[in-house]
N, C-alpha and C positions, 0 to 999 in steps of 0.2 A: 206528687206521689213518688215514693221511693220504689225502686225495682231491684230485686235480686236477679243477677244475670248468670245464666248457665253456659251459653255458647252463642256464636254467630253461625247461621246456616243459610243455605240458598233458599230464598223465599219461595220460588216456584216449586221446588221439590217438596217443601212442607205443605203446600197449598194446592196440590193436585194440578200443577202446571199453570196456576192462575196467579195474578198479581193482586195484592190487597192494598187498600189505602188506610185501613184501620187495623188495630190489633185483633187477631183471631185466636180462639182458644183451641187447645187439644182436649178432645173428649176422653181420651184413653190414657192420659199421663197425669200423674200428680207430682207436685214438686216438693220443696222443703216444707216440713210440717204440714203435709197434705194440702198445700195451697194449689190453686188452679195454675196451670202453665199456659202462657200466652206467647204468641209470636208477634213481636213488635216490628212491623215492616219499615224498611228504609232502603229504597231503590232495589238493587239486586238481592239484598240481604234481608234477613229477619233476625232480630235479637231475641233469643228465647229467654223469657223472664217469668218471674212471679211477683205479685205485689209483696212489698216488704214493710214491716213496721219497724222504724228505726229503734235500735236498742234491743231488738229480739235476739235471744241467745242462739248461737250457732254451735251445735254439738257434734259428737262423733256420728250420731244418726243422720245429721244434716249432711255430712260428707257422703254417706251412702246414698241419700236421696238426690244430692247434686249429681253424683256419678250416674245414677239411674236415668235421670232426665237426659244427660248428654248422650248416653248409650242409646236411648230410644230414638233420639234425633239422628244419631249416626246410622241407624238402620235404614233411613230413607234419604239422607242428604250428606254432603260433605260438611263437616263441622269444624269450627275453630273454638275449642273449649276455653272458657274463661277460668282464671284461677279461682279456687274455692274461696268464697267470702267476698266476691266482687259485687259491689252495690252501687247503683246509680241513684243519687238522691232526688233527681227530678227527671221529667220527660226530656227537658232540654239537654241535660247532661248526657243522657243516653243517646239522643240524636247527634249531639256534638262529637261524641266518641266515635260513632260510626263515620260521620262525615270527615273527621280529621284523619282517620286511619283507613279510608276507603281504598287507596292504592295498595296498602299492605294487605288488606283483606282480599282484594282481587287477586294479587300475586299468590297469596297463600292458598286460596281455594283452587286456583289453577294448578299449583304444585301438588296439592294433596287430594285432588279429585280422583276417585277410584283407588285410593291407597288406604291401608289399614296398619295399625301398630300391633306387633306381637311382642310378648315378653318371654324371655328365657331366664331361668335361674339355674346356674351351674354351681353345685356345691362339691368342692374337692376336700374329701376327708381322709387325706393321705397321712398315715401316722408318721411318715418320714419328715413331714413338715412341722411336727410338734416343736422341735428344737428351734426352728426358724422363728416361731412366734413366742417362744419363752424368753421374752426380753428381760424380765426381772427389773429391779430398780437400779437407778444410778447410785454410785457411792456418794456418801454425804459430803465428802470433801473433794476439792479439785486436786488432781495429781495424775500419776501414770495410770492408776486403776480407772479413774474417771475417763481419761482419753481413750483407753483401750475399750471401755464399755461403749463409748460413743461410736468407735469404729466398728465394733461388733454389731451394734444396733443398725448402723447404716448399711452394713453388708447384708444383714437379714432383710432389711427393707428392700434392697436392690433385688435380692433373690425372690422375694414375694412379688415384686413388680414384673420380674422376668417371667415367673410362672403364670401370672395373670395375663400378660401379653400373649404368651404362647397359647393359653386356653382361648382367649378372645379371637386369635387368628384361626384356630381350629373351628370355632363356632361360625365365624364369618365365612370361611371356605365351604362349610357344609350347607349353611342356610342361604348364602348369597343374597343378602338384603340390599335394598336400594340405598338405605342409610342405616347407621346404627349409633346408639349412644350407650356407654358402658360405665357402670360404677363397680367398685371392688372394695370388699371389706374382709377383715379377718374375723374368725370366730374363736371363742374361748377354748374350745376343745382342740384347737390346732387345725387350721385349714383355711380355705378361701371360699368366699361366696361372690360370684359375679352376677350382677343384675344387668341384663342386656335388653335394650329396646331396639327392635328392628322395624323399619318402615318397608312394607312390601306392597305389591299389587294385590288388591282385594280378591282377584280371580285366582290367586295362587295360595290362598289360605289352606285349602285341603292338602295340597302338595307339601306345603311348609309343615303342617302338623304331622304328616306321614313320615317326615324325616326324623322325628323324635326317636323312633326305634333304632334307626341307624346311628344317631348320636349316642344312644345308650351303649352301643357296642364299641364305638370308636374311642370314647373318653374313659380311660382307665381310672379307677378309684374315684369316679364322679357320679353324682346324682344330677340328672338333667330333667327339668320340667318346663313345659311350654303352656302359655295361656294367651287367649285372644280369640278373635280380633277385637281390638280396642280402638277408640278414637285416637287420633295422633297427638297425644299429650306431649310427648317428648320432641316433637318435630315442628313446633310452632316458631315463627321468627321472633327474635328478641323484642322487636317493636310491639308485637301483639301482647307479649307478656307484661309490658309496661303501659298498656292502653290507659288513657286518661279516665280514671275512676277512683272511687274510694273503697277500701276494703276494711272489714272488721279485723 
């Protein structure tokens, strides 16, 4: 039997403090394509799965359903989310994956227990940045114009990176996360968007959310939005991301 995998969770937290020897179902959660959701026990852990028919199509709606199951489990347990589309083709493959990665799972759960992920989006729509992002095209032939254009483009890129670093430092100072992960992109209208993931103590969520109003006052020419708490998608160890499985 093939299994679609959502996440690893602490078995006792999912099962009212009890240990199970056989898979047990969640009565209040539906998985991808409305399939039943089961917890497949393995020692301290349970792999949260649904039965999967090989070749079944995974759609944009499936992504939403996957995230919903992980979020529901996160409400009651520390979770280690699997990448969307993770499929174990047999019971043995599922058990082997947990057994092979047990130490990584133990270390990860210990690190992430009581933690949550928050997302911040900082949009800088400063008109003064329009020229920075107006790269234009490179000349068709190599020569002094071409080299000058390359130098100008490199200077604009350095200025964009400097601005992004300054913004990320401001955000870090204000929200004081345990860990952070940042991506930066430019937008066509001229500006910067920073997507920032913060790992925080779950007990600090309300305090963290309350700092949004302070952020709005401190960041000039910026729009700041905060969402969460979410499962710790961005703070999983690399070994967990490449756990032995097959993905569509």
